[in-house]
C-alpha positions as CSV (number, residue, x, y, z in Angstrom):
1,M,-33.6,3.7,5.2
2,W,-31.3,1.7,2.9
3,K,-31.4,-2.0,2.7
4,Y,-27.9,-3.6,3.2
5,T,-26.9,-7.2,2.5
6,E,-25.8,-9.5,5.3
7,V,-22.3,-9.5,3.9
8,L,-22.1,-5.7,3.9
9,M,-23.5,-5.5,7.4
10,D,-20.9,-8.1,8.5
11,H,-18.1,-6.0,7.1
12,F,-19.6,-2.9,8.7
13,V,-20.0,-4.5,12.2
14,N,-16.8,-6.6,12.0
15,P,-14.5,-4.7,9.6
16,R,-11.3,-6.5,8.6
17,N,-7.8,-5.0,8.5
18,V,-8.6,-1.9,10.5
19,G,-5.8,0.3,11.7
20,A,-2.6,1.7,10.5
21,I,0.8,0.3,9.5
22,E,3.8,1.8,11.2
23,N,6.1,3.2,8.4
24,P,3.9,2.0,5.5
25,D,5.3,1.5,2.1
26,G,2.4,3.4,0.7
27,H,-0.2,5.7,2.4
28,S,-3.2,7.6,1.2
29,E,-5.9,9.9,2.5
30,V,-9.0,10.3,0.4
31,G,-12.5,11.6,0.9
32,S,-15.8,11.7,-0.8
33,P,-17.2,15.2,-1.4
34,Q,-20.6,13.6,-2.1
35,C,-21.1,12.6,1.6
36,G,-18.2,13.7,3.7
37,D,-16.7,10.2,4.2
38,A,-12.9,10.1,4.7
39,M,-10.4,7.2,4.4
40,N,-6.8,6.5,5.2
41,L,-5.2,3.5,3.7
42,D,-1.7,2.0,4.4
43,I,0.0,-0.8,2.4
44,E,3.1,-2.9,2.9
45,I,4.6,-4.4,-0.2
46,D,6.8,-7.5,-0.1
47,E,9.9,-8.5,-2.1
48,N,7.7,-10.0,-4.8
49,D,5.7,-6.8,-5.3
50,R,2.6,-8.3,-3.6
51,I,0.4,-6.5,-1.0
52,A,1.6,-8.2,2.2
53,D,-0.5,-6.1,4.5
54,I,-3.2,-3.5,4.0
55,R,-4.9,-1.5,6.7
56,F,-7.6,1.3,6.7
57,R,-9.2,3.8,8.9
58,T,-12.5,5.2,7.7
59,F,-14.8,8.0,9.0
60,G,-18.1,7.3,7.3
61,C,-21.3,5.4,6.9
62,A,-21.9,1.6,6.9
63,G,-21.3,1.5,3.1
64,A,-17.9,3.3,3.4
65,I,-16.6,1.1,6.2
66,A,-17.8,-2.1,4.6
67,S,-16.3,-1.1,1.2
68,A,-13.0,-0.4,2.8
69,S,-13.0,-3.7,4.7
70,A,-14.0,-5.6,1.5
71,L,-11.2,-3.8,-0.5
72,T,-8.6,-4.9,2.0
73,E,-9.8,-8.5,1.9
74,M,-9.7,-8.5,-1.9
75,A,-6.3,-6.8,-2.3
76,K,-4.3,-8.5,0.4
77,G,-1.8,-11.0,-1.1
78,L,-2.3,-9.8,-4.7
79,P,0.5,-8.4,-6.9
80,V,0.3,-4.6,-6.9
81,E,-0.7,-4.5,-10.6
82,E,-3.5,-7.0,-10.1
83,A,-4.8,-5.2,-7.0
84,L,-4.9,-1.9,-9.0
85,K,-7.4,-3.7,-11.4
86,I,-10.0,-4.0,-8.6
87,K,-13.0,-2.0,-9.7
88,N,-15.6,-0.4,-7.5
89,S,-18.2,-2.6,-9.0
90,Q,-16.2,-5.7,-7.8
91,I,-16.1,-4.2,-4.3
92,A,-19.9,-3.8,-4.4
93,D,-20.4,-7.3,-5.8
94,F,-18.1,-8.7,-3.0
95,L,-20.5,-7.2,-0.5
96,G,-23.5,-8.7,-2.2
97,G,-24.5,-5.4,-3.7
98,M,-25.1,-1.9,-2.4
99,P,-28.0,0.5,-2.5
100,P,-27.5,2.8,-5.5
101,E,-27.3,5.8,-3.1
102,K,-24.3,4.2,-1.5
103,Y,-22.4,3.0,-4.6
104,H,-20.1,6.0,-4.3
105,C,-18.7,4.5,-1.1
106,S,-17.0,1.7,-3.2
107,V,-15.3,4.3,-5.3
108,M,-13.4,5.8,-2.3
109,G,-11.6,2.5,-1.6
110,Q,-10.5,2.2,-5.2
111,Q,-9.2,5.7,-5.2
112,A,-7.4,5.1,-1.8
113,L,-5.6,2.1,-3.2
114,K,-4.4,3.9,-6.3
115,S,-3.2,6.7,-4.2
116,A,-1.3,4.5,-1.8
117,V,0.4,2.6,-4.6
118,A,1.4,6.0,-6.2
119,D,2.9,6.9,-2.8
120,F,4.8,3.6,-2.7
121,R,6.1,4.2,-6.2
122,E,7.2,7.7,-5.3
123,K,9.0,6.5,-2.2
124,R,10.7,3.7,-4.2
125,G,11.7,6.3,-6.8
126,Q,13.3,8.5,-4.2
127,V,15.4,5.5,-2.9
128,A,16.3,4.5,-6.4
129,D,17.5,8.0,-7.3
130,T,19.6,8.1,-4.1
131,V,21.0,4.6,-4.9
132,D,22.0,5.9,-8.4
133,S,23.7,9.0,-6.9
134,L,25.8,6.8,-4.5
135,L,26.5,3.7,-6.6
136,S,29.5,5.2,-8.5
137,R,31.4,5.1,-5.1
138,F,30.9,1.3,-4.9
139,A,32.2,-0.3,-8.1
140,N,31.8,-3.8,-6.7
141,L,28.1,-3.5,-5.8
142,E,25.3,-4.6,-8.0
143,I,21.8,-3.5,-7.3
144,V,19.3,-6.3,-7.4
145,K,16.1,-4.6,-6.2
146,V,15.0,-1.3,-4.7
147,H,12.2,-0.9,-2.2
148,P,11.2,2.1,0.0
149,R,12.5,0.3,3.1
150,W,15.4,-1.8,1.7
151,V,17.8,-2.4,-1.2
152,A,19.0,-5.8,-2.2
153,V,22.6,-5.9,-3.5
154,R,25.3,-8.3,-4.7
155,G,28.8,-7.6,-3.4
156,S,31.0,-7.6,-0.4
157,S,29.4,-7.4,3.1
158,D,31.7,-4.4,3.9
159,D,30.6,-2.5,0.8
160,A,27.0,-3.3,1.5
161,E,27.3,-2.1,5.1
162,K,29.0,1.2,4.0
163,F,26.5,1.7,1.2
164,G,23.6,1.2,3.7
165,K,25.0,3.7,6.1
166,M,25.5,6.3,3.3
167,L,22.0,5.6,1.9
168,S,20.3,6.0,5.2
169,E,22.2,9.2,6.0
170,K,21.3,10.7,2.6
171,L,17.6,9.8,2.9
172,G,17.4,10.7,6.6
173,R,15.8,7.3,7.6
174,A,16.9,3.8,8.0
175,I,17.3,1.8,4.8
176,D,18.2,-1.9,5.1
177,V,20.7,-3.2,2.6
178,K,20.3,-6.9,2.1
179,R,22.9,-9.0,0.4
180,S,21.3,-11.1,-2.3
181,G,22.3,-14.7,-3.1
182,E,26.0,-14.6,-4.0
C-alpha cells in the first residue's frame, strides 16, 4: 500500500473544483495508459486571459483525483501563459509529495491543462477567422478583442448588433458582441 500525505488525502477525499463548465472556453479529455486513469478538464477564460474557472472530472486512483484537484487550485486565477508553466513536479509538491509509483498521476493534469488551452486557442481562432471574413462589411467597426464566446468592438451599436447576428449565424452558436469604451 502506498503512503499518501495528509494534503494529498484531503484533496482525494474533498476534491476541489469538481464538475463541468457549461459551454467551456477550453475542454480536454486525457488518459494515462500507464494505469487507465482518465480526466476531463474544462476552463473558462476571462477578458484578461486569466483562468476564471476550472473544473475537472477524473476516473482514477487517489493520486489522479488529488492531482487534478491540486492543479485546479494552482491554476485558477492565473494568466493562461503562467498556468501553462505549472509542472507536474509542482503539483506533486503542492500535495506534499507523492509515492514514486503515483508520480505519473501529476502528469495527466498538466497534459489536460495544455490540451484545454489548445482547445481554447482553436475556438478563439475560429471566431477570429470568421470576424475577419465579415469585417469588410462593417467599415465603422474596430475589433478590440476576440474570445470564443464574445467579441469586443468599437463602433455604433447598430453595426455591433448586426455584426453579432451575422457572426452568430456564421458560427452556428451565440457570440456576444460587446461595445468597448467609446
